C-alpha positions, 0 to 999 in steps of 0.5 A: 190950405196948399202946399207948392215947392219954388226955386226946385229945378232938378225935381219936379214938384209933384216928386217934392210933394210926394214926401209930405204925409197927409195932415192927421185930421186937415190941421196944420201940424209942425211935426208935418212940416219939419219931416217934409222939409227933412225928407226934400233935404235928404232927397237932395242932400243924396244926390251931390247937392250937399248945400241945398237949403229948404225953407218953408213960409205959412201965408195965412188965410180967412176960416184958420186956413194957412198955405205952405210955400218951400223954398229951395235953393238946390246949390251945386252938385258935387261928385266924389274925387277921391276916398282915402283911409286913415288907420288901417296898418295891416288891412289893406285899402281894396279890403275895406273899399270893396264894402263902401257903397261910395267910389271915386266918380259917383256922384255924393250920396250922404245915404250911401256914406251912411250906408257904408259905414254901417257896413264897415261896423258889421265887417269889424276888422276895421273900426271906424271913428265914432267921434270923427267917421269921415273928413270931408274935404270940399272943392267949390271951383271943382265940385268935388269932395275927398273923403277920408274915413278915420278908423283902426284895426278891429280885433281881426283874430280869436284864441281860445284855450279851456277845458271843464266838464258837462253831462254830455262831453264828460271830461275835455279840452278845447282850443279855437283859433279864429280869424276875420281878416287874414293876412289882411285880405279880409279872409276868414280862417277858423280852426277848432279842436275838441278832446274829451272823454266822451267827444272829439271835435275837429273842424277847419273852415276858410273863406274869401269874402270876394273871390277873384276880386268881385262881390262873390265868395267861396268857402270850404269846411271839413269836419271830423266828430266823434261821439260815445254817450250813455243815454241811460244805465245798460245804453250806449250811443255811439256815433262818428261823423266825418265829411266836409262842404263847399260854397258859393255866395254872391252879394245881392247889394250891399247888406244881401247875400245868395249863396249855394253849399254842397254838403256830403258827409257820412255817419256812422251810429251804433246804439246798444241796449241791455234788455232787463232779462240780460241780452244785448241789442245792438242797432247800426245805422250808417247814413250817406248824406249828399246835401244842396242848401239854397239861402238868401238874407239880409243883414242890416244890424250894427254888429255880429257879435253885439248888435243893439240896432237892426234886423236880419232874415235868412230863407234856407231851403235843403234838398238831400238824396235823390239825384245827389246820392246818398241814403238820406233824402229830404226836403228842409225849409226854414226861415228866421227873422230878428230885430234888434231894439235899444232899450237905452241911449247910453254908451251901455250897450242894451237891446231887446231882440225879437225872434222868428224861427220856423222850419218844415223837416219833410222827408221823402223816399221812405225815410221815416225812420231818420226824420218826422214832420217837424215845425217849430217857432221861437221868439 
């Protein structure tokens, strides 16, 4: 039959009726009613009506027809008075606060609070207590609510020391240091060094996610790499790369971002090959690459290191050469989409990931020597 709304003042009946799905086949189904009631409750809880109540009444008619009446008691609207954090002994309050979608003075929104907890879970330097994530202190007279986010310091620093042997690197020794919360400010510092018989790598990077306390980021990276590799008997390949990059980024909402990166590096490549008659051939390539990369991404995974649910996509466009200088010219678009689907509901973290990665390299100005058209798709 008909669906009517009674008791709603803040929202028109037309808006609230829009959340009901059209019943399949016209039959009255309990799951349609439950989903509609839940959606109406979400509308109110996301706009500060924490104690809104939604109840339904069925009025039967002839010919197997029933009308649905939805009674809404909106209750009072609450605003946020205070947001505090408990358990952050090293991480500064402002580092956590700036990742929150709920702030003092705003209308209380349960959806914004859930997104805030997901964002903190992604950052991983402050682990929210899963059993008691948020404590509420509600003032019925003042129509305000105080929030206390409970958690503890996460694993901020990664140290790696090791060595080994591989077909490409030969014997090597490696050391790596990375912290995602340098001095409790949420900044990332990474140092990486590898010394081996065939390959040496030295890399340092630093990133400030909230530059000047604004939703913008800056980062820099410097690297030096050497590879001396015997491809086949009588054929050698030696390359030396050195360069760096600087990145400026801007937050697009709570989970999105856009970035612009300028990279410049120099590569010296030497190939030596001995012919069957004993003649030694040598080819030297000196490449200077100046490149700008524009990228946009959105990340709603529950964790960056061990994701079990959520999705992530990114779109990248690289442009090298031209007015930027250098002797290597190309345009390279690329897109990636990954979705994680949990396989179990138990504490064991398992998921299935679906990934699409597509890109194209298009050389310009006659640089086919370095790049060929390429398209790839993987899952």
